[in-house]
NULUMKE-56740 format. One line per 3 residues: number of its first residue (from 1); their letters; for each residue x, y, z of C-alpha. Coordinates in Angstrom, 1 decimal, padded with zeros to 4 digits. Layout:
N
NUM = a = X Y Z; ... .
REM end
This chain:
689
1 = xxx = 047.8 -013.5 -006.7; 045.2 -012.9 -004.1; 042.5 -015.4 -003.3 .
4 = xxx = 038.9 -014.8 -002.3; 038.6 -017.6 000.3; 037.7 -015.2 003.1 .
7 = xxx = 035.2 -013.3 000.9; 033.7 -016.6 -000.2; 033.2 -017.7 003.4 .
10 = xxx = 031.6 -014.3 004.3; 029.3 -014.4 001.3; 028.1 -017.9 002.1 .
13 = xxx = 027.4 -017.0 005.8; 025.6 -013.8 004.7; 023.4 -015.7 002.2 .
16 = xxx = 022.5 -018.2 004.9; 021.7 -015.5 007.4; 019.5 -013.7 004.8 .
19 = xxx = 017.7 -017.0 004.1; 017.1 -017.6 007.8; 015.7 -014.0 008.3 .
22 = xxx = 013.4 -014.4 005.3; 012.2 -017.7 006.7; 011.4 -016.1 010.0 .
25 = xxx = 009.6 -013.3 008.2; 007.4 -015.9 006.4; 006.7 -017.7 009.7 .
28 = xxx = 005.5 -014.4 011.2; 002.9 -013.8 008.5; 002.1 -017.3 007.2 .
31 = xxx = 001.3 -020.6 008.9; 004.2 -022.6 007.5; 002.7 -026.0 008.3 .
34 = xxx = -000.6 -025.5 006.5; 000.7 -023.3 003.6; 001.4 -025.4 000.5 .
37 = xxx = 004.9 -025.7 -000.8; 003.9 -024.2 -004.2; 003.0 -021.0 -002.4 .
40 = xxx = 005.9 -020.9 000.1; 008.8 -021.5 -002.4; 007.9 -018.6 -004.9 .
43 = xxx = 007.2 -016.2 -002.0; 010.5 -017.2 -000.4; 012.4 -016.6 -003.6 .
46 = xxx = 010.6 -013.3 -004.2; 011.8 -012.0 -000.8; 015.2 -013.7 -000.7 .
49 = xxx = 016.5 -012.5 -004.0; 015.7 -008.8 -003.5; 017.2 -008.8 000.0 .
52 = xxx = 020.4 -010.5 -001.4; 020.8 -007.6 -003.8; 021.5 -005.4 -000.8 .
55 = xxx = 024.6 -007.6 -000.2; 025.4 -008.3 -003.9; 025.6 -004.7 -005.0 .
58 = xxx = 028.4 -003.6 -002.5; 030.3 -006.8 -003.3; 030.1 -005.9 -007.0 .
61 = xxx = 031.4 -002.4 -006.3; 034.4 -003.8 -004.5; 035.0 -006.6 -007.0 .
64 = xxx = 035.1 -004.3 -010.0; 037.4 -001.8 -008.3; 039.4 -004.0 -005.9 .
67 = xxx = 042.8 -003.1 -004.7; 045.7 -005.3 -003.7; 045.9 -003.7 -000.2 .
70 = xxx = 044.5 -006.5 002.0; 044.1 -004.1 005.0; 041.5 -001.9 003.1 .
73 = xxx = 040.2 -004.4 000.6; 036.5 -005.2 001.1; 034.6 -008.4 000.3 .
76 = xxx = 035.1 -009.3 -003.3; 034.3 -012.2 -005.6; 035.6 -013.2 -009.1 .
79 = xxx = 034.0 -011.4 -012.0; 032.4 -014.6 -013.4; 030.7 -015.3 -010.1 .
82 = xxx = 029.4 -011.8 -009.8; 028.0 -011.9 -013.4; 026.3 -015.3 -012.9 .
85 = xxx = 024.8 -014.1 -009.6; 023.4 -011.0 -011.2; 021.9 -013.1 -014.1 .
88 = xxx = 020.3 -015.6 -011.7; 019.0 -012.9 -009.4; 017.6 -010.6 -012.1 .
91 = xxx = 015.9 -013.2 -014.3; 014.4 -015.1 -011.4; 013.1 -011.8 -010.0 .
94 = xxx = 011.8 -010.8 -013.4; 010.0 -014.1 -013.9; 008.5 -014.1 -010.4 .
97 = xxx = 007.3 -010.5 -010.7; 005.6 -010.5 -014.0; 004.5 -014.1 -014.6 .
100 = xxx = 004.7 -016.6 -011.7; 003.4 -014.6 -008.8; 000.4 -013.0 -010.7 .
103 = xxx = -000.7 -016.5 -011.9; -000.2 -017.9 -008.4; -002.2 -015.2 -006.7 .
106 = xxx = -005.2 -015.7 -009.0; -004.8 -019.4 -008.6; -005.2 -019.1 -004.9 .
109 = xxx = -008.0 -016.6 -005.1; -010.0 -018.5 -007.8; -012.4 -020.3 -005.5 .
112 = xxx = -012.6 -023.4 -007.6; -011.9 -026.9 -006.1; -009.9 -028.7 -008.7 .
115 = xxx = -006.4 -027.6 -009.8; -007.4 -027.6 -013.4; -010.2 -025.2 -012.9 .
118 = xxx = -008.1 -023.0 -010.8; -005.3 -022.9 -013.4; -007.8 -022.1 -016.2 .
121 = xxx = -009.3 -019.3 -014.1; -005.8 -017.9 -013.4; -004.9 -017.9 -017.1 .
124 = xxx = -008.1 -016.1 -018.0; -007.7 -013.5 -015.3; -004.1 -012.7 -016.2 .
127 = xxx = -004.7 -013.0 -020.0; -005.8 -009.4 -020.4; -002.9 -008.1 -018.3 .
130 = xxx = -000.3 -010.2 -020.1; -001.7 -009.1 -023.5; -001.4 -005.5 -022.5 .
133 = xxx = 002.2 -006.1 -021.3; 003.0 -008.0 -024.5; 001.6 -005.2 -026.7 .
136 = xxx = 003.8 -002.7 -024.7; 006.8 -005.0 -025.3; 006.2 -005.2 -029.0 .
139 = xxx = 005.8 -001.4 -029.2; 009.1 -001.1 -027.3; 010.8 -003.5 -029.7 .
142 = xxx = 009.6 -001.5 -032.7; 011.0 001.6 -031.1; 014.4 -000.1 -030.5 .
145 = xxx = 014.5 -001.3 -034.2; 013.7 002.2 -035.4; 016.3 003.8 -033.1 .
148 = xxx = 019.3 001.4 -033.6; 018.4 -000.6 -036.7; 018.1 -004.4 -037.0 .
151 = xxx = 021.4 -005.5 -035.6; 022.6 -008.3 -033.3; 022.4 -006.0 -030.3 .
154 = xxx = 018.9 -005.0 -031.3; 017.9 -008.7 -031.5; 019.3 -009.2 -028.1 .
157 = xxx = 017.3 -006.2 -027.0; 014.1 -008.0 -028.0; 013.7 -009.1 -024.4 .
160 = xxx = 015.7 -006.3 -022.9; 013.2 -003.7 -024.4; 010.6 -005.5 -022.4 .
163 = xxx = 012.8 -005.3 -019.4; 013.5 -001.6 -020.0; 009.7 -000.9 -019.9 .
166 = xxx = 009.5 -002.9 -016.7; 012.4 -000.9 -015.3; 010.7 002.4 -016.1 .
169 = xxx = 007.4 001.4 -014.5; 009.2 000.0 -011.4; 011.3 003.2 -011.1 .
172 = xxx = 008.2 005.4 -011.2; 006.5 003.3 -008.6; 009.7 003.1 -006.4 .
175 = xxx = 010.5 006.8 -006.5; 006.9 007.7 -005.4; 006.9 005.2 -002.5 .
178 = xxx = 010.4 006.1 -001.4; 009.7 009.8 -001.5; 006.7 009.3 000.8 .
181 = xxx = 008.6 007.0 003.1; 011.6 009.3 003.4; 009.3 011.9 005.1 .
184 = xxx = 006.8 009.5 006.9; 009.3 007.3 008.7; 011.3 010.0 010.6 .
187 = xxx = 008.1 011.9 011.3; 006.4 008.9 012.7; 009.3 008.2 015.0 .
190 = xxx = 009.4 011.9 016.2; 005.6 011.9 016.9; 005.8 008.6 018.8 .
193 = xxx = 008.4 010.1 021.1; 005.7 012.1 022.9; 003.8 009.4 025.0 .
196 = xxx = 000.6 011.4 025.5; 000.4 012.4 021.9; 001.0 008.8 020.8 .
199 = xxx = -001.9 007.7 023.1; -004.2 010.3 021.5; -003.2 009.2 018.0 .
202 = xxx = -003.9 005.5 018.9; -007.3 006.4 020.3; -008.2 008.5 017.2 .
205 = xxx = -007.7 005.4 015.1; -010.0 003.2 017.1; -013.4 004.4 015.7 .
208 = xxx = -012.4 003.8 012.1; -011.1 000.3 012.9; -014.3 -000.4 014.9 .
211 = xxx = -016.5 000.5 012.0; -014.4 -001.5 009.5; -014.6 -004.5 011.8 .
214 = xxx = -018.4 -004.2 012.2; -018.8 -004.0 008.4; -016.5 -007.0 007.8 .
217 = xxx = -018.5 -009.1 010.3; -021.9 -008.0 008.7; -020.6 -008.9 005.2 .
220 = xxx = -019.4 -012.3 006.5; -022.7 -013.0 008.2; -024.6 -012.3 005.0 .
223 = xxx = -022.4 -014.6 002.9; -022.5 -017.5 005.5; -026.2 -017.2 005.7 .
226 = xxx = -026.3 -017.9 002.0; -024.2 -021.0 002.7; -026.8 -022.1 005.3 .
229 = xxx = -029.6 -021.7 002.8; -027.7 -023.7 000.2; -027.2 -026.5 002.8 .
232 = xxx = -030.9 -026.6 003.5; -031.8 -026.8 -000.1; -032.7 -030.3 -001.3 .
235 = xxx = -033.4 -029.8 -005.0; -031.2 -028.4 -007.8; -027.9 -029.3 -006.2 .
238 = xxx = -025.7 -032.2 -007.3; -023.6 -034.4 -005.0; -020.4 -032.6 -005.9 .
241 = xxx = -021.9 -029.3 -005.2; -023.2 -030.5 -001.8; -019.7 -031.6 -000.9 .
244 = xxx = -018.4 -028.3 -002.0; -020.9 -026.4 000.2; -020.1 -028.6 003.1 .
247 = xxx = -016.4 -027.8 002.8; -017.2 -024.1 002.8; -019.5 -024.5 005.8 .
250 = xxx = -016.9 -026.4 007.8; -014.8 -023.2 008.1; -017.6 -021.1 009.3 .
253 = xxx = -016.9 -018.8 012.2; -020.6 -018.3 013.1; -022.5 -020.7 015.4 .
256 = xxx = -025.4 -022.6 014.0; -027.9 -020.6 016.1; -026.7 -017.4 014.7 .
259 = xxx = -026.8 -018.6 011.1; -030.4 -019.8 011.6; -031.4 -016.4 012.9 .
262 = xxx = -029.8 -014.6 010.0; -031.1 -016.8 007.3; -034.4 -015.0 006.8 .
265 = xxx = -032.5 -011.7 006.3; -030.9 -013.0 003.0; -033.2 -012.4 000.0 .
268 = xxx = -034.0 -015.5 -002.0; -033.1 -013.6 -005.2; -029.5 -013.7 -004.2 .
271 = xxx = -029.4 -017.5 -004.6; -030.1 -018.9 -008.1; -032.5 -021.7 -008.6 .
274 = xxx = -029.8 -024.0 -010.0; -026.3 -023.8 -008.6; -023.3 -023.9 -011.0 .
277 = xxx = -019.6 -024.2 -010.6; -019.2 -020.5 -011.5; -021.6 -019.4 -008.8 .
280 = xxx = -020.1 -021.6 -006.1; -016.5 -020.4 -007.1; -017.6 -016.8 -006.8 .
283 = xxx = -019.3 -017.5 -003.5; -016.2 -019.3 -002.2; -014.0 -016.5 -003.3 .
286 = xxx = -016.2 -013.9 -001.5; -016.4 -016.1 001.7; -012.6 -016.6 001.8 .
289 = xxx = -012.0 -012.9 001.3; -014.6 -011.9 004.0; -013.1 -014.4 006.5 .
292 = xxx = -009.6 -013.1 006.1; -010.8 -009.5 006.1; -012.5 -010.1 009.4 .
295 = xxx = -009.4 -011.7 010.8; -007.4 -008.7 009.6; -009.5 -006.2 011.5 .
298 = xxx = -009.7 -008.4 014.6; -005.9 -008.5 014.6; -005.7 -004.7 013.9 .
301 = xxx = -008.1 -004.0 016.8; -006.1 -006.4 019.2; -002.8 -004.6 018.4 .
304 = xxx = -004.4 -001.2 018.7; -005.9 -002.0 022.1; -002.8 -003.6 023.4 .
307 = xxx = -000.7 -000.6 022.3; -003.2 001.8 023.9; -003.1 -000.2 027.2 .
310 = xxx = 000.7 -000.2 027.2; 000.9 003.5 026.5; -001.7 004.3 029.2 .
313 = xxx = 000.3 002.1 031.6; 003.4 004.2 030.9; 001.6 007.4 031.6 .
316 = xxx = 000.1 006.0 034.8; 003.5 004.9 036.0; 004.6 008.5 036.4 .
319 = xxx = 003.2 008.8 039.9; 004.4 005.4 041.3; 007.7 005.2 039.3 .
322 = xxx = 006.8 001.5 038.7; 005.7 000.1 035.4; 004.1 -003.3 035.0 .
325 = xxx = 002.4 -004.4 031.8; 000.8 -007.4 033.5; 001.0 -011.0 032.6 .
328 = xxx = 001.7 -011.7 028.9; -001.0 -013.1 026.7; -001.1 -016.9 026.2 .
331 = xxx = -000.4 -016.2 022.5; 002.6 -014.0 023.1; 005.9 -014.9 021.5 .
334 = xxx = 008.9 -016.3 023.5; 010.6 -012.9 023.7; 007.5 -011.2 025.0 .
337 = xxx = 007.3 -013.7 027.9; 010.8 -013.0 029.1; 010.9 -010.5 032.0 .
340 = xxx = 014.4 -009.2 032.8; 013.8 -005.7 034.1; 012.3 -004.7 037.4 .
343 = xxx = 009.2 -002.4 037.4; 011.4 000.6 038.3; 014.0 000.0 035.6 .
346 = xxx = 011.2 -000.8 033.1; 009.7 002.6 034.0; 013.0 004.4 033.4 .
349 = xxx = 013.4 002.6 030.1; 010.0 003.4 028.6; 009.6 006.9 030.1 .
352 = xxx = 013.1 008.4 030.1; 015.2 006.3 027.7; 013.1 005.2 024.7 .
355 = xxx = 011.6 008.7 023.9; 015.0 010.4 023.5; 016.3 007.5 021.5 .
358 = xxx = 013.3 007.9 019.1; 014.0 011.6 018.8; 017.7 011.0 018.0 .
361 = xxx = 016.9 008.2 015.5; 014.3 010.5 013.9; 016.9 013.2 013.5 .
364 = xxx = 019.4 010.7 012.0; 016.9 009.3 009.5; 015.7 012.8 008.6 .
367 = xxx = 019.3 013.8 007.8; 019.7 010.6 005.8; 016.5 011.4 003.9 .
370 = xxx = 017.8 014.9 003.1; 021.0 013.4 001.8; 019.1 011.0 -000.5 .
373 = xxx = 016.8 013.7 -001.9; 019.8 016.0 -002.4; 021.7 013.3 -004.2 .
376 = xxx = 018.8 012.5 -006.5; 018.6 016.2 -007.5; 022.3 016.8 -008.2 .
379 = xxx = 023.5 013.4 -009.4; 023.5 014.5 -013.1; 023.6 018.3 -012.8 .
382 = xxx = 026.5 018.5 -010.3; 027.6 014.9 -009.4; 030.5 016.2 -007.4 .
385 = xxx = 028.1 017.6 -004.8; 026.4 014.2 -004.1; 026.7 013.3 -000.5 .
388 = xxx = 026.2 009.6 -000.9; 029.2 009.2 -003.2; 031.5 010.7 -000.5 .
391 = xxx = 030.4 008.1 002.0; 031.0 005.2 -000.3; 034.0 006.0 -002.6 .
394 = xxx = 037.3 006.5 -000.9; 039.0 009.8 -001.7; 042.5 009.1 -000.4 .
397 = xxx = 045.3 009.9 -002.8; 046.6 006.3 -002.9; 043.2 004.6 -003.4 .
400 = xxx = 042.3 006.2 -006.7; 038.5 006.1 -006.2; 038.2 002.5 -004.9 .
403 = xxx = 035.4 001.1 -002.7; 036.8 -000.4 000.5; 035.0 -002.4 003.2 .
406 = xxx = 033.8 000.8 005.0; 032.3 002.0 001.7; 030.6 -001.4 001.3 .
409 = xxx = 029.0 -001.1 004.7; 027.7 002.4 004.0; 026.4 001.2 000.6 .
412 = xxx = 024.4 -001.6 002.3; 023.0 000.8 004.9; 021.9 003.4 002.2 .
415 = xxx = 020.3 000.6 000.2; 018.6 -000.8 003.2; 017.1 002.5 004.2 .
418 = xxx = 015.9 003.3 000.7; 014.1 000.0 000.4; 012.7 000.3 003.9 .
421 = xxx = 011.3 003.8 003.2; 009.7 002.5 000.0; 008.2 -000.6 001.7 .
424 = xxx = 007.0 001.3 004.7; 004.7 003.3 002.5; 002.6 000.2 001.7 .
427 = xxx = 000.8 000.6 005.0; -000.1 004.3 004.2; -001.0 004.3 000.5 .
430 = xxx = -004.7 003.2 000.2; -004.7 001.7 -003.3; -004.2 -002.0 -002.5 .
433 = xxx = -007.9 -002.9 -002.0; -008.4 -005.7 000.5; -004.8 -006.8 000.7 .
436 = xxx = -003.0 -006.7 004.1; -000.4 -008.6 006.1; -001.8 -010.3 009.2 .
439 = xxx = 000.2 -012.2 011.7; -000.1 -015.9 011.0; -003.3 -015.4 009.0 .
442 = xxx = -002.2 -013.5 005.8; -004.3 -014.4 002.8; -002.4 -016.3 000.2 .
445 = xxx = -003.2 -013.9 -002.6; -002.1 -011.0 -000.4; 001.2 -012.7 000.4 .
448 = xxx = 002.0 -013.3 -003.3; 001.1 -009.7 -004.2; 003.3 -008.2 -001.5 .
451 = xxx = 006.2 -010.5 -002.4; 005.8 -009.4 -006.0; 005.9 -005.7 -005.1 .
454 = xxx = 009.1 -006.2 -003.1; 010.7 -008.0 -006.0; 009.5 -005.3 -008.4 .
457 = xxx = 010.9 -002.4 -006.5; 014.3 -003.6 -005.4; 016.0 -003.8 -008.9 .
460 = xxx = 015.0 -000.3 -010.0; 016.1 001.1 -006.6; 019.4 -000.7 -006.8 .
463 = xxx = 020.2 000.7 -010.2; 019.0 004.1 -009.2; 021.4 003.9 -006.2 .
466 = xxx = 024.2 002.8 -008.5; 023.9 006.1 -010.5; 024.7 008.1 -007.4 .
469 = xxx = 028.3 007.0 -007.8; 030.7 008.6 -010.3; 030.5 007.3 -013.9 .
472 = xxx = 034.0 005.8 -013.8; 032.9 003.7 -010.7; 029.4 002.5 -011.6 .
475 = xxx = 030.2 001.7 -015.2; 032.8 -000.8 -014.2; 030.4 -002.9 -012.2 .
478 = xxx = 029.0 -006.2 -013.6; 025.5 -004.9 -012.8; 025.9 -001.9 -015.2 .
481 = xxx = 027.4 -004.1 -017.9; 024.6 -006.6 -017.6; 021.6 -004.3 -017.2 .
484 = xxx = 022.7 -000.6 -017.3; 024.0 -000.7 -020.9; 020.7 -002.0 -022.2 .
487 = xxx = 018.7 000.5 -020.2; 020.8 003.3 -021.7; 020.5 001.8 -025.2 .
490 = xxx = 017.6 004.1 -026.1; 016.9 007.8 -025.3; 013.8 006.5 -023.4 .
493 = xxx = 015.8 004.7 -020.8; 018.3 007.5 -020.6; 015.6 010.1 -020.2 .
496 = xxx = 013.6 008.2 -017.5; 016.8 007.5 -015.6; 018.0 011.1 -016.0 .
499 = xxx = 014.8 013.2 -015.4; 012.4 011.2 -013.4; 014.2 010.9 -010.0 .
502 = xxx = 013.8 014.7 -009.8; 010.1 014.1 -009.4; 010.9 012.7 -005.9 .
505 = xxx = 010.1 016.2 -004.8; 006.4 015.6 -005.6; 005.7 012.9 -002.9 .
508 = xxx = 008.1 014.5 -000.5; 006.3 017.9 -000.6; 002.9 016.2 -000.6 .
511 = xxx = 003.8 014.3 002.5; 005.7 017.1 004.2; 003.0 019.7 003.8 .
514 = xxx = 000.0 017.3 004.1; -001.3 017.9 000.5; -003.1 014.6 000.8 .
517 = xxx = -005.3 016.1 003.5; -006.2 019.0 001.2; -007.1 016.6 -001.6 .
520 = xxx = -009.3 014.7 000.8; -011.0 017.9 001.8; -011.7 018.8 -001.8 .
523 = xxx = -012.5 015.5 -003.5; -013.7 013.6 -000.4; -011.5 010.5 -000.8 .
526 = xxx = -008.3 009.4 000.9; -005.0 008.7 -001.0; -002.7 008.2 002.0 .
529 = xxx = -003.8 007.1 005.5; -001.7 009.5 007.5; -002.0 009.9 011.3 .
532 = xxx = -001.8 013.7 011.2; -002.3 016.0 014.2; -005.9 016.7 013.2 .
535 = xxx = -007.0 013.2 013.8; -005.2 013.1 017.1; -006.9 016.3 018.2 .
538 = xxx = -010.3 015.1 017.3; -010.7 017.0 014.1; -012.2 014.1 012.0 .
541 = xxx = -013.0 010.5 012.1; -014.7 010.5 015.5; -011.7 011.9 017.4 .
544 = xxx = -009.7 010.4 020.2; -012.5 010.9 022.7; -014.7 008.4 020.9 .
547 = xxx = -011.8 006.0 020.7; -011.1 006.3 024.4; -014.8 005.6 025.1 .
550 = xxx = -014.5 002.4 023.0; -011.5 001.3 024.9; -013.1 002.1 028.3 .
553 = xxx = -016.2 000.2 027.5; -014.1 -002.7 026.3; -012.2 -002.7 029.6 .
556 = xxx = -015.4 -002.6 031.7; -016.5 -005.8 030.1; -013.1 -007.5 030.6 .
559 = xxx = -012.6 -008.3 034.3; -009.0 -009.3 033.8; -008.0 -005.8 032.7 .
562 = xxx = -009.8 -004.4 035.8; -007.9 -006.6 038.1; -011.0 -008.5 039.3 .
565 = xxx = -009.8 -011.9 038.1; -006.6 -013.7 039.0; -004.0 -013.2 036.3 .
568 = xxx = -002.5 -016.6 037.0; -005.8 -018.2 036.6; -006.3 -016.4 033.3 .
571 = xxx = -003.0 -017.6 032.1; -003.7 -021.2 033.0; -007.2 -021.0 031.4 .
574 = xxx = -006.6 -018.9 028.2; -009.5 -017.3 026.5; -010.9 -018.6 023.2 .
577 = xxx = -009.1 -017.8 020.0; -010.2 -014.4 018.6; -010.8 -016.0 015.3 .
580 = xxx = -013.9 -017.7 016.5; -017.2 -015.8 016.6; -019.0 -015.5 019.9 .
583 = xxx = -022.7 -014.6 020.0; -024.1 -012.0 022.4; -025.7 -013.0 025.7 .
586 = xxx = -029.5 -013.4 025.3; -030.3 -010.8 028.0; -028.9 -008.0 025.9 .
589 = xxx = -025.6 -007.5 027.8; -022.3 -007.0 026.0; -020.4 -009.9 024.6 .
592 = xxx = -017.6 -011.2 026.8; -014.7 -011.6 024.3; -011.7 -009.4 024.8 .
595 = xxx = -010.5 -009.3 021.2; -013.0 -007.2 019.3; -014.7 -003.9 020.0 .
598 = xxx = -017.9 -003.6 022.0; -021.1 -004.1 020.1; -019.2 -005.1 016.9 .
601 = xxx = -021.6 -007.9 016.3; -024.7 -006.2 017.4; -026.4 -003.1 016.1 .
604 = xxx = -024.4 -000.3 014.8; -025.8 002.3 017.2; -023.7 003.1 020.2 .
607 = xxx = -025.0 004.1 023.6; -024.7 007.8 024.5; -021.4 008.5 026.2 .
610 = xxx = -021.5 010.0 029.7; -021.0 013.7 029.8; -017.7 014.9 031.3 .
613 = xxx = -017.3 017.5 033.9; -016.1 021.0 033.1; -012.7 020.4 034.5 .
616 = xxx = -012.3 017.1 032.6; -013.4 018.7 029.4; -011.0 021.6 029.8 .
619 = xxx = -008.2 019.1 030.4; -009.1 017.0 027.4; -009.1 020.0 025.0 .
622 = xxx = -005.5 020.9 025.9; -004.0 019.3 022.8; -000.6 020.0 021.3 .
625 = xxx = -000.5 023.2 019.3; 001.8 024.3 016.5; 003.4 027.7 016.3 .
628 = xxx = 000.6 029.5 014.4; -002.2 028.1 016.6; -000.3 029.1 019.7 .
631 = xxx = 000.3 032.6 018.4; -003.4 033.0 017.4; -004.5 031.9 020.9 .
634 = xxx = -002.1 034.4 022.6; -003.4 037.3 020.5; -007.0 036.3 021.2 .
637 = xxx = -006.3 036.0 025.0; -004.7 039.4 024.9; -007.8 041.1 023.5 .
640 = xxx = -010.2 039.1 025.6; -008.5 040.1 028.9; -008.5 043.9 028.1 .
643 = xxx = -010.7 046.1 030.3; -013.0 047.6 027.8; -014.8 050.9 028.7 .
646 = xxx = -018.5 051.0 029.3; -019.3 052.9 026.1; -017.9 050.0 024.1 .
649 = xxx = -020.2 047.6 025.9; -023.2 049.8 025.3; -022.7 049.9 021.5 .
652 = xxx = -024.5 046.7 020.8; -027.4 047.2 023.2; -031.0 047.6 021.9 .
655 = xxx = -033.4 050.2 023.3; -036.1 048.9 025.6; -038.9 049.6 023.0 .
658 = xxx = -037.2 047.0 020.8; -037.0 044.4 023.6; -033.7 045.3 025.1 .
661 = xxx = -032.9 044.3 028.7; -030.9 046.3 031.2; -027.6 044.5 031.9 .
664 = xxx = -028.5 041.7 029.6; -026.4 042.6 026.6; -029.3 044.0 024.7 .
667 = xxx = -030.9 040.8 023.7; -034.7 040.8 023.0; -036.7 038.8 025.5 .
670 = xxx = -039.2 036.3 024.3; -042.6 037.7 023.6; -041.6 041.3 024.6 .
673 = xxx = -041.2 044.4 022.5; -040.6 044.2 018.7; -038.3 041.3 019.1 .
676 = xxx = -041.2 038.8 018.7; -042.0 040.5 015.4; -038.6 039.6 014.0 .
679 = xxx = -038.4 035.9 014.9; -038.0 036.2 018.7; -038.0 032.9 020.6 .
682 = xxx = -040.9 032.0 022.9; -040.2 031.3 026.6; -040.2 027.6 026.3 .
685 = xxx = -037.3 027.5 024.0; -039.2 026.7 020.8; -038.3 028.3 017.5 .
688 = xx = -040.9 030.5 015.8; -041.2 029.9 012.1 .
REM end
């Protein structure tokens, strides 16, 4: 009898590695020392359990169909261990997704001081949502009873009907996000392979980020000016409320002089005569959101500017064949400080090696996306044509449809790419409100929400992936016996699992043919924030020229980037943290920080950009064209360069008695002939009405 000692050791090591990776991910987005344990533990579990499914599902496949051949047998565990692991993973994920994380997110975002008030606010905020979900669960239970009768399995399905509805919603959400990501991820890699186009695209994003940063700072200034007025008030505020206001004011990012100057701008009607707990909680919630929103766009601008500087340095290194990104920032990570390559080898790597690698990787991922879409379409109509099943299930004559170690590796890779494509769409879909992930400064409510979405998407994607395999393979797994049978208990579960994956073509076609841009042009609102070629070419949103002007003005006010200051001195005397507000210099000059855009704290009007020369303008307009644009330009150039006869040029001329001019194309002169009777312009350029 074979033992699973080696598989047990591998599983334990894999679980420890997954836990370490999740912990490092949390450290990247959250300050571990200052984040409470009641926030870290649920978020850790909400990330650790879904990631472990990528390992648990291939192990389940090999365990249910294991063979006695030790040379080809994969990692397997006893059936009891697999079943217990699925139960723990599923029920913890279900509880975190639908109960714990929503309550915890509202608890963090409540704004109240005491835990009791926070918990009551969280219950009230989630009460309506939970009632809606409970009503849907009761409706699903009635449907199950009418479909199968009141039996023992139906009583067991009391909770599983609720789970089936959760699965249907999660599958709809996951299919849409995955369909968008299957196109967006390879396309983004392919576009970034062109260095000059990538620079244009980065510059085209700068004006929008600049405007959002200005708006977030102005909103924060208005809220903190209200705090200043509350601190100055002597009547109508209790001692507890004064302490509450002082706690809020301690985290202010504006200097006292700035707050005093902004205080008269806040209307007195915005502050009630008598402060209450509800008013202060609402103000605290708005202030915390505004502060994190400001930090979010500061971080976005810093990353955007750093990426633009690095990309420009790569382009500038073409002449000298030497690439140097300069001294690292004082806040760079350990790996960013390590310099192994010489300037010449660094130039070869970034200019000649990385772009082809991106193109090859984009082609591989595009092929993988095509295989996933094809397998979704034919898995029930013609399952023998599914490509994914051929890469997982062994088709040797002596294996009889078993899953070996190579098939387990391929299953993990397929699952990892499907989940990555779905999660990568979170940065493009613009329906999440103010939620965002910020390095070391992620808002607690945003962190719980993102962790909940990760947990919500992984289980439906895992079961959807399992249906790619033949029925005699996936029906033998513990995952199908635990969850799949109850999903297929009613025609609703069968129908959703059978028909809905076909609708993956909707987000795929919408992303592939830029239907989101057409919707934006008709209805004037964005669904997906996609860096298409129009934005890079200056078609909308200010264009890359305005973004380049923003970066240039930022560089002019930063002597370190111009090389006017010693880099070693700058490293020994690091600049202030970008989270702190710095007021402008009284003489009207630009502010001296190097983390936020120019004039982001001043007025919203920008100075007029200097006009470019004709040669520079001609060079700037040489943007990348597609096939149809290039064909249209060639046809136009062909007709423009033809030698037209003189009688063709004389067709549009006016006679002299109507104001025509010899050799002037027949245009009426100002104030001569009958041209002035029909709206002719006077000599000084004014328009006659």
